[in-house]
C-alpha positions in Angstrom: 0.0 0.0 0.0 1.3 3.4 -1.0 2.2 5.6 1.9 0.9 9.2 2.3 3.0 12.3 2.8 1.0 15.0 4.5 2.0 18.7 4.1 1.8 21.4 6.8 -0.9 24.0 6.6 -0.4 26.3 3.6 2.6 24.3 2.5 0.7 23.3 -0.6 0.9 26.8 -2.2 4.0 26.2 -4.2 2.6 22.9 -5.5 -0.6 24.5 -6.5 1.5 27.1 -8.4 3.1 24.3 -10.3 6.3 23.6 -8.4 7.5 20.0 -8.2 9.6 20.1 -5.0 8.6 19.5 -1.4 11.1 20.6 1.3 11.5 18.6 4.5 10.2 21.5 6.6 7.0 21.5 4.6 6.1 18.0 5.7 3.8 17.3 8.7 6.2 14.9 10.4 3.7 14.3 13.3 1.2 12.8 10.9 3.6 11.3 8.4 7.2 11.0 9.9 9.8 11.2 7.2 11.8 8.5 9.0 9.0 6.0 7.9 10.0 6.4 4.3 12.7 4.5 2.5 14.9 6.6 0.1 13.2 6.6 -3.3 9.9 5.3 -2.1 6.7 6.4 -3.8 4.1 8.4 -1.9 0.8 10.1 -2.3 1.1 13.8 -1.4 -1.8 15.3 0.5 -2.6 18.7 1.7 -3.1 19.4 5.4 -6.8 18.7 5.0 -6.1 15.2 3.6 -6.8 16.0 0.0 -4.5 14.1 -2.3 -2.6 16.4 -4.6 0.1 14.4 -6.4 2.3 11.3 -6.7 5.9 11.9 -5.7 9.0 10.0 -4.7 10.6 10.6 -1.3 14.1 10.8 0.2 13.9 11.4 4.0 17.6 12.2 4.0 17.5 15.1 1.5 16.5 18.8 2.0 14.2 18.3 -0.9 12.2 15.6 0.8 9.9 14.8 -2.2 9.7 15.5 -5.9 6.4 15.4 -7.7 6.1 13.1 -10.7 2.4 13.5 -11.5 -0.6 15.5 -10.5 -2.8 12.4 -11.1 -3.1 10.4 -7.9 -3.9 7.3 -9.9 -0.6 7.5 -11.9 1.8 4.7 -11.3 5.6 5.4 -11.5 6.3 2.7 -14.0 7.5 2.1 -17.6 4.3 3.5 -19.0 4.8 6.9 -17.4 8.4 7.1 -18.7 7.3 6.1 -22.2 4.7 8.9 -22.2 7.1 11.5 -20.9 9.9 10.4 -23.2 7.6 10.6 -26.2 6.6 14.1 -25.2 10.2 15.1 -24.9 11.2 13.4 -28.1 8.4 15.3 -30.0 9.9 18.6 -28.9 13.5 17.7 -29.8 12.5 16.3 -33.2 10.7 19.6 -33.9 13.8 21.5 -33.1 16.6 19.5 -34.6 17.1 17.4 -37.7 19.8 15.3 -36.2 19.7 13.1 -33.0 22.1 15.1 -30.9 20.5 16.9 -28.0 19.4 16.7 -24.4 16.4 14.4 -24.5 15.4 14.8 -20.8 16.1 17.9 -18.8 14.9 16.9 -15.3 12.2 19.2 -14.0 11.9 21.0 -17.3 10.6 17.7 -18.8 8.5 16.8 -15.7 11.0 14.1 -14.7 12.8 15.6 -11.7 16.2 14.1 -11.0 16.7 12.6 -14.5 19.0 13.8 -17.3 19.4 12.1 -20.6 21.7 13.3 -23.4 21.5 11.7 -26.8 24.4 11.2 -29.1 22.8 9.4 -32.1 22.5 5.7 -31.1 24.2 6.3 -27.7 22.4 7.8 -24.8 23.9 8.9 -21.5 21.7 8.8 -18.4 22.2 10.6 -15.1 20.1 9.3 -12.2 20.6 12.2 -9.8 18.1 11.2 -7.1 17.2 8.2 -5.0 13.8 8.2 -6.6 15.2 7.9 -10.1 17.7 5.4 -9.0 14.9 3.2 -7.8 13.3 3.5 -11.2 16.4 2.7 -13.2 15.0 -0.5 -14.8 11.8 1.3 -15.9 13.9 4.1 -17.4 16.0 1.6 -19.5 12.9 -0.2 -20.6 11.2 3.0 -21.7 14.3 4.1 -23.6 14.2 0.8 -25.4 10.6 1.3 -26.4 10.8 5.0 -27.5 14.2 5.4 -29.2 15.8 1.9 -29.3 19.4 3.1 -28.6 22.3 0.8 -29.4 24.1 1.8 -26.2 22.9 3.1 -22.8 25.5 4.6 -20.4 24.8 5.5 -16.8 26.9 8.4 -15.7 26.0 8.2 -12.0 28.9 10.3 -10.7 27.3 13.7 -10.1 27.4 15.8 -7.0 23.7 15.6 -6.7 23.9 11.9 -6.0 26.2 12.5 -3.1 23.7 14.8 -1.6 21.1 12.1 -2.0 23.3 9.6 -0.2 23.9 7.6 -3.4 27.1 5.9 -4.5 28.9 7.1 -7.6 29.4 4.7 -10.5 29.8 4.8 -14.3 28.7 1.8 -16.4 27.5 0.7 -19.8 24.1 -0.9 -19.1 23.2 -1.9 -22.7 25.3 -2.6 -25.8 29.0 -2.1 -26.6 30.3 1.5 -26.5 32.1 2.3 -29.8 35.7 3.4 -29.7 34.5 6.9 -30.5 31.2 8.6 -29.9 30.7 11.4 -32.4 28.2 14.2 -32.5 27.5 17.0 -34.9 26.7 20.6 -33.8 26.5 23.8 -35.9 28.4 22.2 -38.8 31.2 20.8 -36.7 31.9 17.2 -35.5 33.2 16.3 -32.0 34.4 13.1 -30.3 32.6 13.0 -27.0 34.2 11.4 -23.9 31.0 10.0 -22.5 32.7 7.8 -19.9 35.2 10.2 -18.3 34.3 13.7 -19.6 32.5 16.4 -17.7 28.8 15.7 -17.0 27.6 13.5 -19.8 30.6 14.3 -21.9 29.2 17.4 -23.7 27.3 20.6 -23.0 24.4 20.9 -25.4 23.1 23.9 -23.5 25.4 26.4 -25.3 24.5 25.3 -28.8 22.5 28.4 -29.7 25.1 30.7 -28.1 27.9 29.0 -30.1 25.8 29.3 -33.2 25.6 33.1 -32.7 29.3 33.5 -32.0 30.2 31.4 -35.1 28.7 34.3 -37.2 31.3 36.7 -35.9 34.6 34.9 -36.0 35.6 34.9 -39.7 39.1 36.1 -40.1 39.5 36.7 -36.4 41.9 35.6 -33.7 40.0 33.7 -31.0 40.8 32.8 -27.4 38.7 30.1 -25.8 39.1 30.0 -22.0 37.9 27.0 -20.1 37.8 25.3 -23.5 37.1 21.7 -22.3 37.1 19.7 -25.6 36.8 22.7 -27.9 33.1 23.3 -28.3 33.6 27.0 -28.8 37.1 27.1 -30.2 36.9 24.3 -32.7 33.6 25.6 -34.0 35.1 29.0 -34.4 37.9 27.6 -36.5 35.4 25.6 -38.6 33.5 28.9 -39.2 36.5 30.8 -40.5 38.5 32.1 -37.5 42.1 32.9 -38.5 43.5 31.1 -35.5 42.3 29.8 -32.2 43.9 29.3 -28.8 42.1 26.9 -26.4 43.1 27.2 -22.7 42.1 24.6 -20.1 43.6 23.1 -16.9 42.9 19.6 -18.1 45.5 17.9 -20.3 43.1 15.1 -21.4 40.5 17.7 -22.4 43.1 19.6 -24.5 44.1 16.3 -26.1 40.5 16.0 -27.1 40.6 19.5 -28.5 43.4 18.5 -30.8 41.6 15.4 -31.9 38.4 17.4 -32.6 40.3 20.0 -34.5 41.8 17.2 -36.7 38.4 15.6 -37.1 37.2 18.9 -38.7 40.4 19.5 -40.7 41.3 22.7 -38.8 44.2 21.4 -36.8 46.5 24.0 -38.4 44.3 26.8 -36.9 43.9 25.5 -33.4 46.5 25.6 -30.6 46.2 24.6 -27.0 47.6 25.8 -23.7 47.3 23.9 -20.4 47.1 25.8 -17.2 45.0 27.8 -14.7 42.8 30.3 -16.5 43.8 33.3 -14.5 47.5 32.5 -14.8 47.2 31.9 -18.5 45.4 35.3 -19.0 48.2 37.1 -17.1 50.9 35.3 -19.1 49.3 36.2 -22.4 49.1 39.8 -21.3 52.8 39.7 -20.3 53.6 38.3 -23.7 51.8 41.1 -25.5 49.2 38.9 -27.0 45.9 40.3 -28.4 42.7 38.7 -29.6 39.7 39.8 -31.6 37.3 37.5 -29.9 37.5 36.0 -26.4 35.2 33.3 -25.0 34.8 32.9 -21.2 32.8 29.8 -20.3 33.9 28.9 -16.8 32.5 26.2 -14.5 30.0 27.4 -11.9 31.8 29.8 -9.5 28.7 29.9 -7.4 27.3 26.5 -6.4 25.5 27.6 -3.3 24.0 30.9 -2.1 26.8 31.3 0.4 29.3 31.3 -2.5 27.7 34.4 -4.1 30.1 37.1 -2.8 33.3 35.2 -3.6 31.8 33.9 -6.9 30.9 37.4 -8.1 34.4 38.6 -7.4 35.8 35.7 -9.4 33.6 36.5 -12.4 34.5 40.1 -12.2 38.3 39.3 -12.1 38.0 36.9 -14.9 36.2 39.4 -17.2 38.6 42.2 -16.3 41.7 40.0 -17.1 40.2 38.8 -20.4 39.2 42.3 -21.5 42.9 43.4 -21.2 43.6 41.0 -24.1 41.0 42.4 -26.5 42.1 44.5 -29.4 40.9 48.0 -30.0 37.5 46.8 -31.2 36.9 43.3 -29.9 34.1 40.9 -28.9 33.8 39.2 -25.5 31.4 36.3 -25.0 31.0 36.0 -21.2 29.0 33.1 -19.9 27.9 31.7 -16.5 26.2 28.4 -15.7 25.8 29.5 -12.0 22.1 29.5 -11.3 22.7 31.8 -8.3 24.3 34.5 -10.5 21.4 36.7 -11.6 21.4 37.9 -15.2 21.6 41.5 -14.0 24.7 40.6 -12.0 26.5 39.2 -15.0 25.6 42.5 -16.8 27.1 44.4 -13.9 30.2 42.2 -14.0 30.6 43.1 -17.7 30.0 46.8 -17.1 32.6 46.9 -14.3 35.2 45.2 -16.5 34.6 47.6 -19.4 35.0 50.6 -17.1 38.0 49.1 -15.4 39.7 49.3 -18.8 38.3 52.7 -19.5 36.6 51.5 -22.6 33.1 51.3 -24.0 30.8 48.3 -24.2 27.8 47.4 -26.2 25.7 44.3 -25.4 24.8 42.9 -28.8 23.7 39.5 -27.7 22.0 38.0 -24.6 21.9 34.2 -24.6 20.3 31.5 -22.6 20.2 27.7 -22.4 19.0 26.0 -25.6 15.4 24.8 -26.0 16.3 21.2 -25.4 16.9 22.5 -21.8 13.4 23.7 -21.2 12.7 26.0 -18.2 9.9 25.0 -15.9 8.0 28.3 -15.3 7.3 27.5 -11.7 10.9 26.5 -10.9 13.4 29.4 -11.2 16.3 26.9 -10.6 15.7 25.4 -14.0 16.8 28.6 -15.6 20.6 28.8 -15.0 22.6 29.6 -18.2 23.5 33.1 -19.2 25.7 34.5 -22.0 26.5 38.0 -23.0 28.0 39.1 -26.3 29.8 42.3 -25.7 31.5 44.6 -28.2 34.3 46.3 -26.4 35.9 49.4 -28.1 37.8 52.7 -27.5 36.9 56.2 -28.6 
């Protein structure tokens, strides 16, 4: 028999507004003690008056104690539900893209909280980020078999979110044999994706639209790609006519992938790499008198929690100031942030401060966001996280 999870008085307001999360302090623990639930267990969520509102899965050890999977109290969390949601998600992606390279499931944005699936043709990479999704792993695999029939399914269960849920980290191929190279195509370029040991699922589809915009402004230009990872920005710039590109990253294996991806696209003569800390690399380039026409800043999240906001904002400010020193007289800076806790207006303020620090002028000519295969849930601000500014920087 399915247990019930009762909410405190007025704690149902966010759910009524469309939110999918229930925090532990919103649960009436006298009526329904959280300790009575196993991690990942299904429950019927009821308001303080006993009215059933939704079906959710529960983790008594997490700050987010429950995540809603359906508003229909009769809904079962089984293969059929996943087949339905996967078909809904697939219909959106197939309307957006003519090739099977995209984020298929974006957690809450696709009404499947805790689940991320990226598709690289016949290879799909799955992240089960919560105890609830871990408990439903078999159903997820079965539903993928039904909806897209991939040759290979990889579980990348090594995220920070799993640690917060009390889950072990592991990476495994759960179906098929992984080919020697997994290749995707994006914006006219091809990339080998390190799905087993790369960052996240191996690739960042979320910047696809922003990279497409930048590609229109790089012909004949000298480009610096900072925090390059495997060359998503830099290699694409070379493919779209950049004169030469320098990719900077602290990871030697990532830079080796940059070189392979440049060769894959026939632009190896245009793309160079430099290994090292981003701030130190920027300082060294300035000391050497280097200048660039276009600079891309796509750092990891400097602000992972609210308490990190002051230090994180200072890091973004310093990064943008140091990069701007390397721009020519009339240059283009693409400044990005994947920190959900950095508000868009604060990134704008970072850019403004960096421009004035150099006693230059700036014009924002582009404001980017995560791509449409990373849909934002309108009731969950946390699902809107990616920001990108295209800034023309010039002198009188």
